[in-house]
Each structure stands twice: as C-alpha cells, then as structure tokens.
ROLUM-926997 format. One record per residue: x, y, z of N, C-alpha, C in turn; residue in three letters. Coordinates in steps of 0.001 Angstrom, whole numbers. Example, Ala and Ser with C-alpha at 12.3 -4.5 7.8 and 13.67 -1.06 7.14 Angstrom:
<kolgus>
     n.u     n.v     n.w    ca.u    ca.v    ca.w     c.u     c.v     c.w res
   13190   -5690    7800   12300   -4500    7800   13200   -3300    7800 ALA
   12850   -2250    7080   13670   -1060    7140   12900      30    7870 SER
</kolgus>
This chain:
<kolgus>
     n.u     n.v     n.w    ca.u    ca.v    ca.w     c.u     c.v     c.w res
   72652   32109  -58183   73555   31043  -58501   73928   31083  -59965 MET
   73883   32299  -60555   74134   32410  -61966   73118   31531  -62655 GLY
   73602   30601  -63493   72745   29590  -64083   73235   28241  -63598 LYS
   72328   27337  -63298   72707   26002  -62885   72971   25140  -64119 PHE
   73505   25717  -65204   73671   24998  -66453   72452   25233  -67309 GLY
   72591   25139  -68600   71491   25449  -69512   70273   24600  -69264 ASN
   70477   23331  -68917   69344   22435  -68721   68533   22775  -67485 SER
   69097   23632  -66613   68413   23977  -65375   67911   25423  -65363 HIS
   68162   26165  -66431   67837   27593  -66431   66352   27837  -66238 THR
   65525   27129  -67002   64083   27343  -66895   63578   26968  -65511 LYS
   64087   25858  -64967   63647   25434  -63634   64094   26421  -62581 GLU
   65304   26951  -62728   65782   27940  -61765   64928   29196  -61791 PHE
   64605   29672  -63000   63792   30878  -63116   62410   30646  -62512 MET
   61877   29452  -62710   60568   29122  -62123   60654   29141  -60601 ARG
   61715   28537  -60068   61898   28519  -58622   62136   29915  -58075 THR
   62920   30723  -58804   63181   32093  -58364   61882   32879  -58290 LYS
   61017   32691  -59304   59730   33390  -59299   58893   32948  -58115 TYR
   58833   31629  -57893   58048   31106  -56776   58583   31638  -55453 ILE
   59926   31666  -55322   60518   32142  -54079   60164   33593  -53817 SER
   60144   34399  -54876   59796   35806  -54710   58352   35950  -54246 GLN
   57462   35181  -54861   56049   35257  -54479   55857   34800  -53046 VAL
   56477   33669  -52711   56328   33129  -51355   56846   34092  -50312 ILE
   58093   34511  -50468   58727   35290  -49417   58197   36705  -49310 LEU
   57662   37210  -50413   57138   38573  -50382   55673   38585  -49994 VAL
   54852   37917  -50756   53417   38030  -50550   52940   37395  -49250 LEU
   53517   36255  -48906   52943   35507  -47803   53428   35942  -46436 SER
   54412   36842  -46364   54976   37164  -45060   54786   38603  -44646 MET
   54609   39532  -45595   54780   40918  -45224   53521   41757  -45302 VAL
   52482   41317  -46000   51379   42210  -46287   50322   42215  -45192 PHE
   49366   43163  -45317   48339   43354  -44316   47658   42062  -43928 GLY
   47354   41868  -42655   46967   40559  -42150   45610   40592  -41454 VAL
   44809   39571  -41725   43583   39331  -40972   43737   37992  -40285 ALA
   43581   37960  -38961   43848   36750  -38192   42594   36307  -37452 VAL
   42266   34998  -37466   41109   34508  -36725   41201   34854  -35248 PRO
   40072   35037  -34625   40043   35422  -33212   40725   34388  -32333 ALA
   40634   33100  -32716   41209   32027  -31915   42477   31476  -32559 LEU
   43287   32336  -33115   44524   31907  -33769   45421   31184  -32778 ALA
   46093   30112  -33242   46975   29347  -32381   48326   30008  -32222 GLY
   49169   29373  -31418   50485   29939  -31102   51356   30097  -32332 LYS
   51348   29099  -33217   52186   29187  -34413   51785   30388  -35266 ALA
   50478   30571  -35445   49985   31712  -36211   50356   33023  -35535 THR
   50225   33078  -34232   50538   34298  -33493   52003   34680  -33649 GLU
   52883   33678  -33586   54312   33956  -33690   54687   34454  -35080 HIS
   54086   33875  -36105   54345   34356  -37460   53780   35756  -37644 ILE
   52625   36004  -37059   52023   37337  -37155   52914   38390  -36484 LYS
   53552   38041  -35394   54454   38980  -34724   55553   39449  -35676 GLN
   56114   38497  -36412   57148   38848  -37380   56572   39671  -38516 THR
   55388   39291  -38989   54717   40036  -40052   54520   41492  -39655 THR
   53993   41705  -38454   53746   43066  -37978   55045   43868  -37883 ASP
   56077   43189  -37439   57376   43854  -37284   57927   44298  -38640 ARG
   57871   43405  -39624   58356   43739  -40960   57515   44855  -41573 ILE
   56220   44748  -41400   55323   45757  -41957   55607   47136  -41378 LEU
   55909   47182  -40084   56200   48470  -39454   57492   49081  -40000 SER
   58453   48218  -40343   59709   48700  -40920   59482   49239  -42326 ILE
   58735   48478  -43129   58501   48846  -44520   57715   50141  -44639 VAL
   56789   50373  -43721   55912   51540  -43811   56391   52736  -42988 THR
   57509   52604  -42297   58035   53691  -41458   58605   54802  -42349 ASP
   58000   55991  -42344   58478   57100  -43198   59936   57464  -42933 PRO
   60365   57317  -41675   61733   57676  -41310   62770   56750  -41932 ALA
   62343   55564  -42409   63271   54593  -42984   63175   54512  -44509 LEU
   62376   55395  -45107   62157   55326  -46552   63138   56159  -47367 LYS
   63921   56989  -46722   64876   57827  -47452   66058   56981  -47925 THR
   66699   57374  -49029   67864   56640  -49542   68956   56466  -48493 PRO
   69118   57463  -47643   70160   57404  -46623   69898   56303  -45597 ALA
   68646   55891  -45483   68261   54872  -44509   68122   53490  -45138 LYS
   68498   53367  -46406   68301   52117  -47133   68975   50921  -46458 SER
   70238   51075  -46100   70970   49966  -45483   70421   49627  -44113 GLU
   70070   50651  -43356   69496   50416  -42029   68182   49655  -42155 GLU
   67358   50059  -43110   66075   49394  -43334   66271   47915  -43683 ARG
   67221   47652  -44572   67480   46277  -44981   67983   45425  -43817 LYS
   68826   46006  -42991   69337   45275  -41833   68219   44921  -40858 LYS
   67290   45847  -40665   66176   45585  -39757   65263   44486  -40310 LEU
   65007   44537  -41606   64181   43507  -42240   64882   42157  -42142 ILE
   66173   42144  -42435   66955   40905  -42390   66934   40299  -40993 ARG
   67058   41134  -39987   67054   40645  -38610   65708   40001  -38269 LYS
   64622   40636  -38695   63289   40095  -38420   63081   38762  -39133 ALA
   63532   38679  -40374   63391   37437  -41140   64239   36330  -40521 VAL
   65471   36650  -40167   66376   35660  -39581   65809   35058  -38294 ASP
   65088   35856  -37551   64556   35392  -36279   63339   34473  -36428 GLU
   62761   34430  -37630   61577   33590  -37832   61834   32415  -38768 ARG
   62782   32560  -39690   63065   31496  -40639   64208   30622  -40127 PHE
   63999   29325  -40152   65000   28361  -39708   65869   27993  -40905 ASP
   66930   28760  -41143   67763   28554  -42326   68453   27204  -42311 TRP
   68807   26714  -41136   69454   25396  -41061   68503   24298  -41528 GLU
   67263   24369  -41094   66288   23357  -41502   65948   23491  -42986 GLU
   65825   24737  -43473   65657   24967  -44909   66778   24263  -45674 PHE
   68011   24495  -45227   69182   23964  -45924   69246   22447  -45855 SER
   68987   21896  -44680   69046   20450  -44508   68041   19753  -45414 ARG
   66848   20287  -45486   65808   19679  -46315   66073   19902  -47801 ARG
   66664   21031  -48149   66952   21298  -49558   68062   20381  -50084 ALA
   69062   20097  -49252   70131   19188  -49666   69739   17725  -49496 LEU
   68775   17452  -48629   68252   16106  -48412   69380   15119  -48074 ALA
   69481   14017  -48815   70457   12975  -48493   71900   13449  -48613 ARG
   72129   14532  -49344   73486   15060  -49489   73957   15812  -48241 HIS
   73020   16160  -47370   73344   16924  -46164   74292   16153  -45241 TRP
   74016   14858  -45046   74802   14047  -44121   76253   13880  -44573 LYS
   76497   14068  -45848   77855   13905  -46386   78734   15121  -46131 LYS
   78130   16202  -45713   78858   17448  -45542   79520   17522  -44167 ARG
   80661   18171  -44107   81329   18415  -42832   80605   19546  -42107 THR
   80939   19745  -40848   80312   20831  -40091   80606   22187  -40723 ASP
   81839   22369  -41177   82198   23636  -41820   81420   23834  -43117 ASP
   81265   22769  -43895   80504   22854  -45141   79044   23182  -44878 GLU
   78490   22588  -43836   77101   22862  -43482   76915   24323  -43099 LYS
   77826   24837  -42295   77725   26242  -41887   77815   27172  -43102 ARG
   78721   26859  -44008   78876   27674  -45205   77619   27619  -46065 GLU
   77063   26427  -46229   75867   26277  -47061   74678   27013  -46456 PHE
   74503   26899  -45145   73415   27602  -44461   73529   29104  -44696 ILE
   74752   29609  -44585   74976   31045  -44791   74628   31452  -46217 TYR
   75136   30703  -47204   74935   31072  -48606   73476   30930  -49021 LEU
   72861   29826  -48661   71466   29600  -49037   70559   30623  -48361 PHE
   70816   30868  -47075   70037   31870  -46358   70215   33260  -46940 GLY
   71445   33586  -47324   71722   34895  -47911   70995   35059  -49250 LYS
   70980   33991  -50029   70281   34030  -51308   68794   34312  -51106 LEU
   68178   33611  -50176   66756   33803  -49923   66483   35167  -49309 LEU
   67336   35577  -48401   67199   36896  -47766   67203   38013  -48805 GLU
   68173   37970  -49689   68337   39062  -50656   67186   39111  -51638 ARG
   66696   37938  -52034   65519   37901  -52894   64341   38543  -52182 THR
   64190   38213  -50921   63096   38747  -50111   63205   40255  -49957 TYR
   64363   40715  -49532   64546   42139  -49252   64398   42981  -50511 ILE
   64828   42452  -51650   64725   43212  -52896   63284   43438  -53311 SER
   62392   42590  -52820   60987   42691  -53198   60096   43255  -52098 LYS
   60511   43100  -50863   59645   43434  -49738   59289   44927  -49703 VAL
   60181   45738  -50241   59942   47179  -50202   58898   47638  -51215 GLU
   58384   46700  -52007   57336   47047  -52973   55939   46927  -52363 SER
   55874   46787  -51058   54584   46669  -50357   53614   47772  -50775 TYR
   52398   47377  -51117   51398   48373  -51507   50007   48038  -50979 SER
   49957   47371  -49840   48685   47174  -49166   47938   45887  -49458 GLY
   48589   44891  -50100   47921   43619  -50313   47537   42998  -48970 GLU
   46528   42123  -48994   46021   41569  -47743   46289   40073  -47628 LYS
   46509   39633  -46396   46696   38223  -46104   45743   37829  -44998 VAL
   45061   36725  -45185   44157   36194  -44166   44702   34878  -43643 CYS
   44892   34788  -42333   45333   33545  -41717   44093   32703  -41417 TYR
   44032   31522  -42004   42829   30700  -41924   42834   29723  -40764 LEU
   44007   29399  -40269   44084   28433  -39175   45374   27651  -39250 GLY
   45535   26718  -38324   46750   25924  -38276   46437   24502  -37844 GLU
   47279   23573  -38272   47179   22184  -37822   48525   21806  -37221 SER
   48491   21253  -36010   49707   20953  -35273   49746   19471  -34913 ILE
   50915   18861  -35141   51161   17486  -34711   52506   17456  -34003 GLU
   52456   17425  -32679   53688   17447  -31908   54440   18750  -32090 GLY
   55680   18653  -32550   56522   19837  -32713   56466   20407  -34128 SER
   55588   19870  -34967   55488   20337  -36351   54069   20805  -36656 TYR
   53956   21711  -37593   52635   22213  -37927   52603   22933  -39260 GLY
   51394   23294  -39659   51176   24050  -40888   50243   25214  -40577 VAL
   50639   26409  -40969   49794   27594  -40837   49267   27927  -42228 VAL
   47947   27938  -42371   47323   28149  -43674   46969   29620  -43868 LYS
   47328   30123  -45041   47173   31542  -45350   46529   31698  -46717 VAL
   45740   32738  -46860   45242   33132  -48175   45654   34575  -48437 GLN
   46242   34809  -49603   46625   36153  -50020   45559   36665  -50976 ILE
   45083   37863  -50737   44090   38483  -51615   44734   39693  -52272 VAL
   44920   39620  -53580   45542   40717  -54309   44525   41828  -54563 THR
   45012   42936  -55092   44126   44063  -55366   43132   43757  -56474 LYS
   43414   42700  -57247   42482   42271  -58287   41584   41151  -57798 LYS
   41588   40948  -56455   40766   39930  -55802   41136   38508  -56202 ASP
   42362   38312  -56628   42849   36965  -56863   43257   36364  -55521 THR
   42847   35115  -55279   43157   34449  -54021   44258   33416  -54242 VAL
   45317   33512  -53450   46454   32595  -53548   46611   31873  -52217 ILE
   46663   30545  -52262   46806   29744  -51042   48279   29528  -50718 SER
   48637   29775  -49464   50024   29608  -49015   50026   28839  -47701 VAL
   50907   27858  -47609   51080   27099  -46361   52476   27339  -45807 ASP
   52556   27766  -44538   53822   27813  -43828   54007   26479  -43117 TYR
   55122   25824  -43337   55454   24635  -42554   56402   25081  -41447 ARG
   56010   24782  -40221   56747   25296  -39068   57110   24166  -38109 VAL
   58123   24411  -37316   58454   23467  -36251   58765   24244  -34977 ARG
   58513   23598  -33862   58661   24254  -32566   60037   23979  -31984 LYS
   60697   25048  -31566   61981   24955  -30876   62011   26028  -29799 LYS
   62433   25647  -28622   62560   26601  -27516   61258   27392  -27311 ARG
   60140   26675  -27368   58820   27271  -27122   58453   28361  -28123 ASN
   59029   28286  -29323   58721   29232  -30381   58542   28438  -31674 ASP
   57963   29070  -32687   57709   28399  -33948   58521   29044  -35061 TRP
   59175   28203  -35868   60051   28686  -36930   59646   28080  -38272 PHE
   59721   28890  -39317   59359   28449  -40667   60507   27666  -41284 VAL
   60206   26462  -41816   61237   25693  -42497   60868   25362  -43946 TYR
   59676   25717  -44354   59279   25569  -45754   57991   26345  -45975 ASP
   57776   26759  -47211   56544   27446  -47581   56082   26869  -48913 VAL
   54776   26634  -49038   54206   26147  -50291   53184   27148  -50798 SER
   53210   27400  -52091   52225   28280  -52704   51463   27484  -53749 ILE
   50154   27437  -53574   49299   26645  -54455   49830   25219  -54590 GLU
   50302   24672  -53457   50777   23291  -53428   52198   23078  -53891 GLY
   52892   24143  -54281   54269   24023  -54763   55228   24391  -53635 VAL
   56024   23427  -53194   56939   23619  -52072   58212   24330  -52489 SER
   58567   25348  -51714   59801   26094  -51936   61010   25176  -51795 PHE
   61058   24387  -50715   62182   23492  -50461   62296   22429  -51552 VAL
   61185   21834  -51945   61223   20766  -52949   61752   21264  -54285 LYS
   61429   22500  -54643   61919   23047  -55895   63439   23169  -55886 ASN
   63981   23728  -54808   65433   23836  -54726   66081   22464  -54565 TYR
   65433   21561  -53827   65983   20220  -53640   66184   19532  -54989 ARG
   65216   19676  -55872   65324   19070  -57190   66507   19623  -57974 GLY
   66690   20935  -57909   67815   21565  -58616   69153   21152  -58029 GLN
   69254   21205  -56695   70513   20859  -56044   70874   19396  -56308 PHE
   69896   18511  -56210   70154   17096  -56424   70612   16835  -57857 ASN
   70003   17511  -58812   70379   17335  -60210   71823   17750  -60447 SER
   72226   18861  -59844   73606   19327  -59980   74569   18339  -59338 ILE
   74231   17885  -58131   75130   16997  -57395   75243   15613  -58019 LEU
   74238   15211  -58770   74303   13924  -59463   75227   13989  -60685 MET
   75418   15198  -61215   76215   15364  -62431   77556   16033  -62176 LYS
   77676   16694  -61019   78888   17444  -60742   79280   17242  -59281 SER
   80007   18211  -58716   80496   18092  -57343   79795   19076  -56418 THR
   79927   18820  -55132   79385   19745  -54137   80081   21098  -54256 TYR
   81375   21059  -54539   82136   22304  -54684   81587   23170  -55822 GLN
   81122   22518  -56882   80530   23254  -57997   79223   23910  -57573 GLU
   78437   23209  -56793   77182   23785  -56296   77463   25012  -55438 LEU
   78420   24904  -54544   78784   26034  -53680   79294   27202  -54510 VAL
   80074   26898  -55535   80582   27946  -56414   79432   28715  -57051 LYS
   78415   28009  -57509   77279   28661  -58151   76466   29471  -57145 ARG
   76348   28947  -55945   75667   29705  -54893   76398   31014  -54605 LEU
   77713   30943  -54502   78514   32135  -54231   78364   33155  -55353 LYS
   78365   32664  -56586   78207   33566  -57730   76873   34260  -57697 GLU
   75840   33522  -57360   74493   34095  -57318   74371   35139  -56198 LYS
   74925   34808  -55041   74878   35755  -53930   75650   37013  -54271 VAL
   76791   36878  -54942   77593   38025  -55335   76844   38899  -56338 ALA
   76119   38275  -57254   75320   39026  -58234   74232   39836  -57556 GLN
   73595   39235  -56555   72509   39924  -55868   73036   41154  -55136 GLU
</kolgus>
C-alpha cells in the first residue's frame, strides 16, 4: 500500500513484519501433530502438507517453473484462508458501508496483498518445525494453537482463528505472541478512513499490490 502516510509508516512496517512471520512460519514448515488432533487441526495440516510438498518438489524449483509454483501455492492458500472474513473483520464497521462491488474489490486487493507477501517468503523454507498443540471449539468457531520452533530453539506461539463452513474449517485471523493480524490492519485502515476517504484507502492498496 506504498505508505499509509508518514504517521502510519512505522505501524505499517510493523504489521508487514508480523504478517510475514505469521503467514510464513505458522503455515508452511515441518509439522508435529497430536495423535488426537481435532478436525480443525487436521484440515489446516492438510493445507500445510500440500504447501510443503510444492515448496520441496525438485521439479518445481527451476526458474522456468517459478510461475507454476506460485500458482500452486496461491491455490492452496486460497482454499484455506477465508479472505472475505479477513476483509470484513479488517474493515470492521466500515464494511457495512461498502457496496457489493466495493466489497468484492477490497477482498481481491487485500487477499492479493497477503498472498504476495506469503508467496515471496514461503520459498525460503529451510526445515523449521511447527507443533500443533490442540484446539478449542465453540460452535462454528475455534482456535488452533501452534508452537513454532526455530533452528535456534526459539519458541513462538501462534493461534489460528478458524470458522466452520460447509463442513470445513477456514482461517480468518492469525495471532503471533498475542498480536492479531486482523487487528493490526484494522487499526491502520480505520485511521486512514477517519482522516480520508475509502477511495484513498483502495488507491493505496492498489499501489501496494502493484509494487509487489
């Protein structure tokens, strides 16, 4: 999104860093799963395994296969991440003010921004480990708890917030060490919309996606 104005630059960079850590470390690396893992954990693990197989496939590592590899990763991510719910929660009260066309455009741009950040980093996989600790479910919503163990034995806590649709579980937010991905962007978007227009926010999103 370029810069969200000088007063938002530091916050944007902080959010960008958090987004990279969340989307890269918590979704793609080697996984240890409890024997009695629940359905939500199993569904996320399916996507993890799929992405990992793409990243480590020797046939997809050549420069000529770069675009194909990215498309496969993007497809796997799209099938597990609920971009509409991400977008609705990130815009919060401003979401209801948008037309259907505006909502579709925002979902596309916001999802594309997150996708590209993810894909640009996911190929740096080098064997880090993730342990799924368990899940808590209340009706159609739940949290899958994860610990990432780096090669320096640093432990990072990550929570996937998921909701059930069509007998499957989809990610709508991720928190790392208690810091919510959605809340960080919500704060930035709300600050812009309080001082400027929705059209300005979309313009900045488009600029950022174009840069990526």
